[in-house]
py3Dmol code that shows the C-alpha trace and the ligand (Angstrom):
import py3Dmol

protein = """\
ATOM      1  CA  MET A   1      42.342   7.470 -64.149  1.00  0.00           C
ATOM      2  CA  LYS A   2      41.830   9.144 -60.830  1.00  0.00           C
ATOM      3  CA  ALA A   3      44.291  10.394 -58.306  1.00  0.00           C
ATOM      4  CA  THR A   4      43.402  12.410 -55.245  1.00  0.00           C
ATOM      5  CA  ALA A   5      44.742  15.956 -55.324  1.00  0.00           C
ATOM      6  CA  LYS A   6      46.776  16.748 -52.230  1.00  0.00           C
ATOM      7  CA  LEU A   7      46.638  20.490 -51.834  1.00  0.00           C
ATOM      8  CA  ASP A   8      50.035  21.233 -50.381  1.00  0.00           C
ATOM      9  CA  MET A   9      51.340  24.573 -51.656  1.00  0.00           C
ATOM     10  CA  THR A  10      54.972  23.435 -51.464  1.00  0.00           C
ATOM     11  CA  GLN A  11      54.377  20.309 -53.505  1.00  0.00           C
ATOM     12  CA  PRO A  12      55.971  20.262 -56.972  1.00  0.00           C
ATOM     13  CA  VAL A  13      53.451  20.169 -59.802  1.00  0.00           C
ATOM     14  CA  PHE A  14      54.305  18.539 -63.139  1.00  0.00           C
ATOM     15  CA  ARG A  15      52.169  18.239 -66.252  1.00  0.00           C
ATOM     16  CA  PHE A  16      52.054  16.584 -69.642  1.00  0.00           C
ATOM     17  CA  ALA A  17      50.209  18.755 -72.145  1.00  0.00           C
ATOM     18  CA  PRO A  18      49.689  17.062 -75.519  1.00  0.00           C
ATOM     19  CA  SER A  19      47.762  18.515 -78.453  1.00  0.00           C
ATOM     20  CA  PRO A  20      45.180  16.025 -79.768  1.00  0.00           C
ATOM     21  CA  ASN A  21      45.881  16.606 -83.423  1.00  0.00           C
ATOM     22  CA  GLY A  22      47.538  13.282 -84.130  1.00  0.00           C
ATOM     23  CA  GLU A  23      48.586  10.075 -82.439  1.00  0.00           C
ATOM     24  CA  LEU A  24      51.151  10.095 -79.632  1.00  0.00           C
ATOM     25  CA  HIS A  25      54.566   8.620 -80.409  1.00  0.00           C
ATOM     26  CA  CYS A  26      57.623   7.629 -78.366  1.00  0.00           C
ATOM     27  CA  GLY A  27      58.699  11.281 -77.992  1.00  0.00           C
ATOM     28  CA  HIS A  28      55.435  11.954 -76.173  1.00  0.00           C
ATOM     29  CA  ALA A  29      55.916   8.789 -74.118  1.00  0.00           C
ATOM     30  CA  LEU A  30      59.326  10.068 -72.976  1.00  0.00           C
ATOM     31  CA  SER A  31      57.817  13.446 -72.018  1.00  0.00           C
ATOM     32  CA  ALA A  32      54.898  11.920 -70.156  1.00  0.00           C
ATOM     33  CA  LEU A  33      57.065   9.352 -68.360  1.00  0.00           C
ATOM     34  CA  LEU A  34      59.702  11.902 -67.317  1.00  0.00           C
ATOM     35  CA  ASN A  35      57.007  14.142 -65.853  1.00  0.00           C
ATOM     36  CA  PHE A  36      55.255  11.261 -64.129  1.00  0.00           C
ATOM     37  CA  GLN A  37      58.457   9.820 -62.679  1.00  0.00           C
ATOM     38  CA  ALA A  38      59.652  13.243 -61.496  1.00  0.00           C
ATOM     39  CA  ALA A  39      56.319  13.781 -59.748  1.00  0.00           C
ATOM     40  CA  ARG A  40      56.645  10.375 -58.080  1.00  0.00           C
ATOM     41  CA  HIS A  41      60.237  10.994 -56.975  1.00  0.00           C
ATOM     42  CA  THR A  42      59.422  14.379 -55.457  1.00  0.00           C
ATOM     43  CA  ASP A  43      56.066  13.387 -53.944  1.00  0.00           C
ATOM     44  CA  GLY A  44      54.628  15.897 -56.398  1.00  0.00           C
ATOM     45  CA  ARG A  45      51.442  16.059 -58.437  1.00  0.00           C
ATOM     46  CA  PHE A  46      51.060  14.962 -62.055  1.00  0.00           C
ATOM     47  CA  LEU A  47      48.501  16.675 -64.295  1.00  0.00           C
ATOM     48  CA  LEU A  48      47.380  15.927 -67.815  1.00  0.00           C
ATOM     49  CA  ARG A  49      46.187  18.861 -69.923  1.00  0.00           C
ATOM     50  CA  ILE A  50      44.661  18.670 -73.381  1.00  0.00           C
ATOM     51  CA  GLU A  51      45.909  21.551 -75.545  1.00  0.00           C
ATOM     52  CA  ASP A  52      43.189  21.668 -78.166  1.00  0.00           C
ATOM     53  CA  ILE A  53      42.970  25.332 -79.160  1.00  0.00           C
ATOM     54  CA  ASP A  54      43.580  24.412 -82.800  1.00  0.00           C
ATOM     55  CA  LEU A  55      39.925  23.690 -83.480  1.00  0.00           C
ATOM     56  CA  GLY A  56      40.589  22.793 -87.100  1.00  0.00           C
ATOM     57  CA  ARG A  57      43.029  20.006 -86.213  1.00  0.00           C
ATOM     58  CA  ALA A  58      42.026  18.740 -82.748  1.00  0.00           C
ATOM     59  CA  ARG A  59      39.894  15.554 -82.688  1.00  0.00           C
ATOM     60  CA  ASP A  60      37.994  13.933 -79.820  1.00  0.00           C
ATOM     61  CA  ALA A  61      39.178  10.550 -81.055  1.00  0.00           C
ATOM     62  CA  TYR A  62      42.784  11.630 -80.409  1.00  0.00           C
ATOM     63  CA  VAL A  63      41.834  12.792 -76.905  1.00  0.00           C
ATOM     64  CA  ASP A  64      40.420   9.330 -76.166  1.00  0.00           C
ATOM     65  CA  GLN A  65      43.527   7.782 -77.602  1.00  0.00           C
ATOM     66  CA  ILE A  66      45.750   9.938 -75.373  1.00  0.00           C
ATOM     67  CA  PHE A  67      43.879   8.580 -72.329  1.00  0.00           C
ATOM     68  CA  ASP A  68      44.244   5.003 -73.642  1.00  0.00           C
ATOM     69  CA  ASP A  69      47.951   5.330 -74.468  1.00  0.00           C
ATOM     70  CA  LEU A  70      48.864   6.920 -71.144  1.00  0.00           C
ATOM     71  CA  SER A  71      46.796   4.439 -69.102  1.00  0.00           C
ATOM     72  CA  TRP A  72      48.480   1.610 -70.992  1.00  0.00           C
ATOM     73  CA  LEU A  73      51.874   3.081 -70.083  1.00  0.00           C
ATOM     74  CA  GLY A  74      50.788   2.944 -66.432  1.00  0.00           C
ATOM     75  CA  LEU A  75      50.374   6.662 -65.829  1.00  0.00           C
ATOM     76  CA  ILE A  76      47.909   8.050 -63.295  1.00  0.00           C
ATOM     77  CA  TRP A  77      46.820  11.683 -63.438  1.00  0.00           C
ATOM     78  CA  GLU A  78      44.457  13.925 -61.544  1.00  0.00           C
ATOM     79  CA  GLU A  79      40.881  14.538 -62.643  1.00  0.00           C
ATOM     80  CA  PRO A  80      39.355  16.643 -64.010  1.00  0.00           C
ATOM     81  CA  VAL A  81      41.614  16.985 -67.025  1.00  0.00           C
ATOM     82  CA  ARG A  82      41.701  20.584 -68.268  1.00  0.00           C
ATOM     83  CA  ARG A  83      40.775  20.980 -71.928  1.00  0.00           C
ATOM     84  CA  GLN A  84      41.856  24.334 -73.307  1.00  0.00           C
ATOM     85  CA  SER A  85      38.982  24.589 -75.782  1.00  0.00           C
ATOM     86  CA  GLU A  86      36.597  24.874 -72.825  1.00  0.00           C
ATOM     87  CA  HIS A  87      38.344  27.971 -71.457  1.00  0.00           C
ATOM     88  CA  MET A  88      38.642  30.337 -74.416  1.00  0.00           C
ATOM     89  CA  HIS A  89      37.061  33.237 -72.503  1.00  0.00           C
ATOM     90  CA  GLU A  90      39.722  32.957 -69.790  1.00  0.00           C
ATOM     91  CA  TYR A  91      42.484  33.340 -72.354  1.00  0.00           C
ATOM     92  CA  ALA A  92      40.649  36.273 -73.950  1.00  0.00           C
ATOM     93  CA  GLY A  93      40.740  37.969 -70.517  1.00  0.00           C
ATOM     94  CA  ALA A  94      44.536  37.629 -70.364  1.00  0.00           C
ATOM     95  CA  VAL A  95      44.834  38.971 -73.920  1.00  0.00           C
ATOM     96  CA  ASP A  96      42.717  41.964 -72.871  1.00  0.00           C
ATOM     97  CA  LYS A  97      45.163  42.674 -70.046  1.00  0.00           C
ATOM     98  CA  LEU A  98      48.068  42.808 -72.489  1.00  0.00           C
ATOM     99  CA  ALA A  99      45.991  45.002 -74.799  1.00  0.00           C
ATOM    100  CA  ALA A 100      45.180  47.348 -71.892  1.00  0.00           C
ATOM    101  CA  MET A 101      48.950  47.749 -71.333  1.00  0.00           C
ATOM    102  CA  GLY A 102      49.168  48.991 -74.944  1.00  0.00           C
ATOM    103  CA  LEU A 103      51.347  46.031 -75.925  1.00  0.00           C
ATOM    104  CA  THR A 104      49.247  44.415 -78.664  1.00  0.00           C
ATOM    105  CA  TYR A 105      48.147  45.414 -82.145  1.00  0.00           C
ATOM    106  CA  PRO A 106      45.909  43.843 -84.782  1.00  0.00           C
ATOM    107  CA  CYS A 107      47.684  42.170 -87.690  1.00  0.00           C
ATOM    108  CA  PHE A 108      45.742  41.736 -90.923  1.00  0.00           C
ATOM    109  CA  CYS A 109      48.567  40.076 -92.896  1.00  0.00           C
ATOM    110  CA  THR A 110      48.073  36.723 -94.579  1.00  0.00           C
ATOM    111  CA  ARG A 111      50.705  33.960 -94.352  1.00  0.00           C
ATOM    112  CA  GLN A 112      51.645  34.635 -97.962  1.00  0.00           C
ATOM    113  CA  GLU A 113      52.150  38.348 -97.329  1.00  0.00           C
ATOM    114  CA  ILE A 114      54.363  37.607 -94.326  1.00  0.00           C
ATOM    115  CA  ALA A 115      56.406  35.024 -96.266  1.00  0.00           C
ATOM    116  CA  ALA A 116      56.885  37.476 -99.147  1.00  0.00           C
ATOM    117  CA  ALA A 117      58.042  40.333 -96.879  1.00  0.00           C
ATOM    118  CA  ALA A 118      60.088  38.342 -94.329  1.00  0.00           C
ATOM    119  CA  SER A 119      63.859  38.634 -94.363  1.00  0.00           C
ATOM    120  CA  GLY A 120      64.659  35.769 -91.996  1.00  0.00           C
ATOM    121  CA  SER A 121      63.003  33.150 -89.853  1.00  0.00           C
ATOM    122  CA  ASP A 122      62.025  32.843 -86.209  1.00  0.00           C
ATOM    123  CA  PRO A 123      63.416  30.114 -83.911  1.00  0.00           C
ATOM    124  CA  ASP A 124      60.627  27.786 -85.102  1.00  0.00           C
ATOM    125  CA  GLY A 125      61.747  28.221 -88.699  1.00  0.00           C
ATOM    126  CA  ALA A 126      58.671  30.256 -89.692  1.00  0.00           C
ATOM    127  CA  PRO A 127      59.175  33.484 -91.676  1.00  0.00           C
ATOM    128  CA  SER A 128      59.937  36.337 -89.243  1.00  0.00           C
ATOM    129  CA  TYR A 129      57.115  38.804 -88.985  1.00  0.00           C
ATOM    130  CA  PRO A 130      58.340  41.996 -90.701  1.00  0.00           C
ATOM    131  CA  GLY A 131      56.225  44.296 -88.492  1.00  0.00           C
ATOM    132  CA  THR A 132      53.942  45.416 -91.343  1.00  0.00           C
ATOM    133  CA  CYS A 133      50.866  46.158 -89.207  1.00  0.00           C
ATOM    134  CA  ARG A 134      52.706  47.583 -86.179  1.00  0.00           C
ATOM    135  CA  HIS A 135      52.568  51.103 -87.543  1.00  0.00           C
ATOM    136  CA  LEU A 136      49.140  51.049 -89.206  1.00  0.00           C
ATOM    137  CA  GLY A 137      47.239  54.202 -88.341  1.00  0.00           C
ATOM    138  CA  GLU A 138      43.926  54.119 -86.494  1.00  0.00           C
ATOM    139  CA  ALA A 139      42.015  54.930 -89.698  1.00  0.00           C
ATOM    140  CA  ALA A 140      43.567  52.019 -91.625  1.00  0.00           C
ATOM    141  CA  ARG A 141      42.849  49.664 -88.711  1.00  0.00           C
ATOM    142  CA  ARG A 142      39.241  50.837 -88.523  1.00  0.00           C
ATOM    143  CA  LYS A 143      38.821  50.404 -92.270  1.00  0.00           C
ATOM    144  CA  ALA A 144      40.223  46.866 -92.271  1.00  0.00           C
ATOM    145  CA  THR A 145      38.078  45.887 -89.302  1.00  0.00           C
ATOM    146  CA  ALA A 146      34.966  47.436 -90.893  1.00  0.00           C
ATOM    147  CA  ASN A 147      35.688  45.440 -94.072  1.00  0.00           C
ATOM    148  CA  GLY A 148      35.648  42.284 -91.985  1.00  0.00           C
ATOM    149  CA  THR A 149      39.306  41.481 -92.716  1.00  0.00           C
ATOM    150  CA  PRO A 150      40.284  38.799 -90.186  1.00  0.00           C
ATOM    151  CA  PHE A 151      43.081  39.766 -87.831  1.00  0.00           C
ATOM    152  CA  ALA A 152      45.379  38.234 -85.249  1.00  0.00           C
ATOM    153  CA  LEU A 153      46.682  40.145 -82.241  1.00  0.00           C
ATOM    154  CA  ARG A 154      50.435  40.438 -81.987  1.00  0.00           C
ATOM    155  CA  LEU A 155      52.594  41.367 -79.028  1.00  0.00           C
ATOM    156  CA  ASP A 156      54.760  44.417 -79.669  1.00  0.00           C
ATOM    157  CA  MET A 157      57.899  42.673 -78.423  1.00  0.00           C
ATOM    158  CA  ALA A 158      60.112  45.764 -78.264  1.00  0.00           C
ATOM    159  CA  ALA A 159      57.474  47.630 -76.236  1.00  0.00           C
ATOM    160  CA  ALA A 160      56.976  44.593 -73.992  1.00  0.00           C
ATOM    161  CA  LEU A 161      60.703  44.307 -73.289  1.00  0.00           C
ATOM    162  CA  THR A 162      60.931  48.032 -72.573  1.00  0.00           C
ATOM    163  CA  ARG A 163      58.072  47.724 -70.104  1.00  0.00           C
ATOM    164  CA  ILE A 164      59.745  44.750 -68.381  1.00  0.00           C
ATOM    165  CA  GLY A 165      62.986  46.729 -68.274  1.00  0.00           C
ATOM    166  CA  ARG A 166      65.355  43.934 -67.226  1.00  0.00           C
ATOM    167  CA  PRO A 167      66.899  40.895 -68.870  1.00  0.00           C
ATOM    168  CA  LEU A 168      64.906  37.700 -68.461  1.00  0.00           C
ATOM    169  CA  SER A 169      66.308  34.291 -67.678  1.00  0.00           C
ATOM    170  CA  PHE A 170      65.079  30.919 -66.490  1.00  0.00           C
ATOM    171  CA  ARG A 171      66.307  28.026 -64.371  1.00  0.00           C
ATOM    172  CA  LYS A 172      67.014  25.010 -66.506  1.00  0.00           C
ATOM    173  CA  THR A 173      67.526  21.585 -64.993  1.00  0.00           C
ATOM    174  CA  ASP A 174      68.474  18.414 -66.777  1.00  0.00           C
ATOM    175  CA  LEU A 175      66.335  15.693 -65.222  1.00  0.00           C
ATOM    176  CA  GLU A 176      68.414  12.899 -66.675  1.00  0.00           C
ATOM    177  CA  ALA A 177      71.897  14.349 -66.086  1.00  0.00           C
ATOM    178  CA  GLY A 178      70.817  16.048 -62.870  1.00  0.00           C
ATOM    179  CA  ASP A 179      72.579  19.391 -63.429  1.00  0.00           C
ATOM    180  CA  GLU A 180      71.054  22.841 -63.219  1.00  0.00           C
ATOM    181  CA  LYS A 181      71.904  26.276 -64.603  1.00  0.00           C
ATOM    182  CA  GLN A 182      70.459  29.740 -65.202  1.00  0.00           C
ATOM    183  CA  VAL A 183      69.862  30.488 -68.907  1.00  0.00           C
ATOM    184  CA  GLN A 184      69.432  33.958 -70.433  1.00  0.00           C
ATOM    185  CA  ALA A 185      66.231  34.321 -72.466  1.00  0.00           C
ATOM    186  CA  ASP A 186      66.433  36.018 -75.864  1.00  0.00           C
ATOM    187  CA  PRO A 187      62.815  36.936 -76.673  1.00  0.00           C
ATOM    188  CA  ALA A 188      63.711  39.639 -79.212  1.00  0.00           C
ATOM    189  CA  ARG A 189      64.643  36.936 -81.742  1.00  0.00           C
ATOM    190  CA  TRP A 190      60.964  35.944 -81.863  1.00  0.00           C
ATOM    191  CA  GLY A 191      59.753  39.374 -82.958  1.00  0.00           C
ATOM    192  CA  ASP A 192      56.092  40.289 -82.553  1.00  0.00           C
ATOM    193  CA  VAL A 193      54.593  36.874 -81.761  1.00  0.00           C
ATOM    194  CA  VAL A 194      50.889  36.128 -82.190  1.00  0.00           C
ATOM    195  CA  ILE A 195      49.040  36.318 -78.884  1.00  0.00           C
ATOM    196  CA  ALA A 196      45.535  35.693 -80.237  1.00  0.00           C
ATOM    197  CA  ARG A 197      45.084  33.890 -83.544  1.00  0.00           C
ATOM    198  CA  LYS A 198      42.649  34.885 -86.258  1.00  0.00           C
ATOM    199  CA  ASP A 199      40.330  31.974 -85.450  1.00  0.00           C
ATOM    200  CA  VAL A 200      40.551  31.782 -81.637  1.00  0.00           C
ATOM    201  CA  PRO A 201      41.156  34.412 -78.924  1.00  0.00           C
ATOM    202  CA  THR A 202      44.438  32.830 -77.828  1.00  0.00           C
ATOM    203  CA  SER A 203      47.622  31.200 -79.090  1.00  0.00           C
ATOM    204  CA  TYR A 204      49.866  28.334 -77.977  1.00  0.00           C
ATOM    205  CA  HIS A 205      52.153  30.747 -76.092  1.00  0.00           C
ATOM    206  CA  LEU A 206      49.362  32.563 -74.279  1.00  0.00           C
ATOM    207  CA  SER A 207      47.299  29.564 -73.234  1.00  0.00           C
ATOM    208  CA  VAL A 208      50.246  27.432 -72.126  1.00  0.00           C
ATOM    209  CA  VAL A 209      51.560  30.202 -69.889  1.00  0.00           C
ATOM    210  CA  PHE A 210      48.089  31.014 -68.566  1.00  0.00           C
ATOM    211  CA  ASP A 211      47.286  27.398 -67.721  1.00  0.00           C
ATOM    212  CA  ASP A 212      50.643  26.616 -66.152  1.00  0.00           C
ATOM    213  CA  ALA A 213      50.109  29.572 -63.807  1.00  0.00           C
ATOM    214  CA  LEU A 214      46.464  28.749 -63.128  1.00  0.00           C
ATOM    215  CA  GLN A 215      47.228  25.114 -62.390  1.00  0.00           C
ATOM    216  CA  GLY A 216      50.211  25.968 -60.184  1.00  0.00           C
ATOM    217  CA  VAL A 217      52.683  24.079 -62.391  1.00  0.00           C
ATOM    218  CA  THR A 218      56.111  24.448 -60.788  1.00  0.00           C
ATOM    219  CA  HIS A 219      58.187  22.274 -63.147  1.00  0.00           C
ATOM    220  CA  ILE A 220      57.850  22.225 -66.926  1.00  0.00           C
ATOM    221  CA  VAL A 221      59.392  19.188 -68.561  1.00  0.00           C
ATOM    222  CA  ARG A 222      59.058  19.095 -72.349  1.00  0.00           C
ATOM    223  CA  GLY A 223      61.014  18.389 -75.512  1.00  0.00           C
ATOM    224  CA  MET A 224      64.019  20.374 -76.789  1.00  0.00           C
ATOM    225  CA  ASP A 225      61.839  21.438 -79.736  1.00  0.00           C
ATOM    226  CA  LEU A 226      60.087  23.834 -77.335  1.00  0.00           C
ATOM    227  CA  PHE A 227      63.283  25.197 -75.753  1.00  0.00           C
ATOM    228  CA  ALA A 228      63.241  28.517 -77.640  1.00  0.00           C
ATOM    229  CA  SER A 229      59.562  29.099 -76.802  1.00  0.00           C
ATOM    230  CA  THR A 230      60.586  29.549 -73.184  1.00  0.00           C
ATOM    231  CA  ASP A 231      61.872  33.025 -74.158  1.00  0.00           C
ATOM    232  CA  VAL A 232      58.349  34.095 -75.092  1.00  0.00           C
ATOM    233  CA  HIS A 233      56.858  32.378 -72.066  1.00  0.00           C
ATOM    234  CA  ARG A 234      59.127  34.309 -69.703  1.00  0.00           C
ATOM    235  CA  VAL A 235      57.967  37.572 -71.307  1.00  0.00           C
ATOM    236  CA  LEU A 236      54.290  36.694 -70.832  1.00  0.00           C
ATOM    237  CA  GLN A 237      54.866  35.481 -67.259  1.00  0.00           C
ATOM    238  CA  SER A 238      56.607  38.724 -66.438  1.00  0.00           C
ATOM    239  CA  LEU A 239      53.901  40.934 -68.002  1.00  0.00           C
ATOM    240  CA  LEU A 240      51.009  38.981 -66.485  1.00  0.00           C
ATOM    241  CA  LYS A 241      52.753  38.659 -63.101  1.00  0.00           C
ATOM    242  CA  PHE A 242      52.700  34.877 -63.178  1.00  0.00           C
ATOM    243  CA  PRO A 243      55.154  32.805 -61.125  1.00  0.00           C
ATOM    244  CA  GLU A 244      58.265  31.481 -62.834  1.00  0.00           C
ATOM    245  CA  PRO A 245      58.444  27.676 -63.143  1.00  0.00           C
ATOM    246  CA  VAL A 246      61.647  25.648 -63.444  1.00  0.00           C
ATOM    247  CA  TYR A 247      62.292  24.273 -66.944  1.00  0.00           C
ATOM    248  CA  SER A 248      63.715  21.047 -68.216  1.00  0.00           C
ATOM    249  CA  HIS A 249      63.961  20.218 -71.923  1.00  0.00           C
ATOM    250  CA  HIS A 250      64.558  16.609 -72.790  1.00  0.00           C
ATOM    251  CA  ARG A 251      66.243  14.993 -75.792  1.00  0.00           C
ATOM    252  CA  LEU A 252      64.076  14.252 -78.812  1.00  0.00           C
ATOM    253  CA  ILE A 253      63.498  10.684 -79.935  1.00  0.00           C
ATOM    254  CA  LEU A 254      64.512  10.045 -83.515  1.00  0.00           C
ATOM    255  CA  GLY A 255      62.995   7.540 -85.900  1.00  0.00           C
ATOM    256  CA  GLU A 256      64.981   4.879 -87.734  1.00  0.00           C
ATOM    257  CA  ASP A 257      65.489   7.408 -90.522  1.00  0.00           C
ATOM    258  CA  GLY A 258      67.284   9.706 -88.039  1.00  0.00           C
ATOM    259  CA  ARG A 259      64.478  12.264 -88.198  1.00  0.00           C
ATOM    260  CA  LYS A 260      62.393  13.585 -85.319  1.00  0.00           C
ATOM    261  CA  LEU A 261      59.228  11.512 -84.822  1.00  0.00           C
ATOM    262  CA  ALA A 262      56.089  13.062 -86.296  1.00  0.00           C
ATOM    263  CA  LYS A 263      52.438  12.692 -85.385  1.00  0.00           C
ATOM    264  CA  SER A 264      51.693  12.534 -89.080  1.00  0.00           C
ATOM    265  CA  ARG A 265      53.439   9.138 -89.447  1.00  0.00           C
ATOM    266  CA  PRO A 266      50.984   6.577 -87.974  1.00  0.00           C
ATOM    267  CA  SER A 267      53.546   3.756 -88.201  1.00  0.00           C
ATOM    268  CA  GLN A 268      55.446   5.442 -85.349  1.00  0.00           C
ATOM    269  CA  SER A 269      52.459   5.835 -83.029  1.00  0.00           C
ATOM    270  CA  LEU A 270      52.190   4.241 -79.586  1.00  0.00           C
ATOM    271  CA  ARG A 271      48.962   2.631 -80.791  1.00  0.00           C
ATOM    272  CA  ALA A 272      50.734   0.959 -83.738  1.00  0.00           C
ATOM    273  CA  LEU A 273      53.532  -0.242 -81.449  1.00  0.00           C
ATOM    274  CA  ARG A 274      50.999  -1.590 -78.944  1.00  0.00           C
ATOM    275  CA  GLU A 275      48.997  -3.321 -81.658  1.00  0.00           C
ATOM    276  CA  GLY A 276      52.231  -4.752 -82.997  1.00  0.00           C
ATOM    277  CA  GLY A 277      52.805  -6.465 -79.656  1.00  0.00           C
ATOM    278  CA  ALA A 278      55.050  -3.961 -77.810  1.00  0.00           C
ATOM    279  CA  THR A 279      54.688  -3.772 -74.027  1.00  0.00           C
ATOM    280  CA  PRO A 280      55.055  -0.656 -71.844  1.00  0.00           C
ATOM    281  CA  ALA A 281      58.466  -2.041 -70.796  1.00  0.00           C
ATOM    282  CA  ASP A 282      59.463  -2.114 -74.485  1.00  0.00           C
ATOM    283  CA  ILE A 283      58.510   1.559 -74.814  1.00  0.00           C
ATOM    284  CA  ILE A 284      60.574   2.454 -71.737  1.00  0.00           C
ATOM    285  CA  ARG A 285      63.517   0.637 -73.306  1.00  0.00           C
ATOM    286  CA  MET A 286      62.938   2.312 -76.667  1.00  0.00           C
ATOM    287  CA  VAL A 287      63.059   5.791 -75.127  1.00  0.00           C
ATOM    288  CA  ARG A 288      66.129   4.768 -73.072  1.00  0.00           C
ATOM    289  CA  LEU A 289      64.616   5.520 -69.678  1.00  0.00           C
ATOM    290  CA  GLU A 290      65.529   3.786 -66.444  1.00  0.00           C
ATOM    291  CA  PRO A 291      62.796   1.208 -65.832  1.00  0.00           C
ATOM    292  CA  GLY A 292      60.659   1.371 -62.677  1.00  0.00           C
ATOM    293  CA  THR A 293      59.882   4.313 -60.431  1.00  0.00           C
TER     294      THR A 293
END
"""
ligand_1 = """\
10
LIG
N 50.873 21.150 -76.520
C 52.261 21.211 -76.877
C 52.581 20.099 -77.852
O 51.883 19.108 -77.903
C 53.195 21.081 -75.689
C 53.069 22.196 -74.750
C 54.126 22.284 -73.680
O 54.567 21.253 -73.140
O 54.498 23.380 -73.338
O 53.567 20.211 -78.548
"""
view = py3Dmol.view(width=600, height=400)
view.addModel(protein, "pdb")
view.setStyle({"model": 0}, {"cartoon": {"style": "trace"}})
view.addModel(ligand_1, "xyz")
view.setStyle({"model": 1}, {"stick": {}})
view.zoomTo()
view.show()
């Protein structure tokens, strides 16, 4: 699908940024449609970005299916579509900047070690990182690296917040209710997040923030499940001197069992609904959106 990019610096820029590691469901449809409609209503731009840094789980077949599902829903996006896996070196450059500020450290811990030592969980429900590798001496780090022990790079959150030196917040709008407020960010609750994974020189947090800045995204509309991540994103934007977008987090769509939809349940996919005879208008009704734009 092709749309001509109008390069007006004051134009709002929206994006839908799915990860091709499963089939899209109605929750994704709501996200994509809200972004697309908001771009239409504001004479803004609508981008599609493929977030495929998880090389073990991303599949080309899912990328093709994303294009098919979104075209079927009637969405039009600008070309070329950015695929994160093609830009790993750019993310590595941003990681290097954080490292040069003295804000990162290598973490050699395994998942099991973290789970065994954690005393709580982060906002995503994962075991909180207990800070094990933060105080490793240079000699221990050199030894582990020389042994070939794989390592991730973590952000020293306390040091990052000290460097920023002021509380962070973000502007949150509710696209459906239409209200707007300033929300305080609470990044400390995330602890020392991973900035570069063991297998790739980036992480979800780093590449999403990098790309939104690079692509001039002004409005981020995504599900409530990513609300808490905004805390980390504000930290990275502040450290890397990226502009601050406006945020909107939409309701999640629940399945008939009352649970959040999951990519792992093919019966809930847009493809299955389409093949079962649903129309785009049915999907719009199912996600309780106003029809038409
Ligand atoms: N790629 C993320 C996902 O599919 C969404 C990223 C975002 O909207 O910030 O969950």
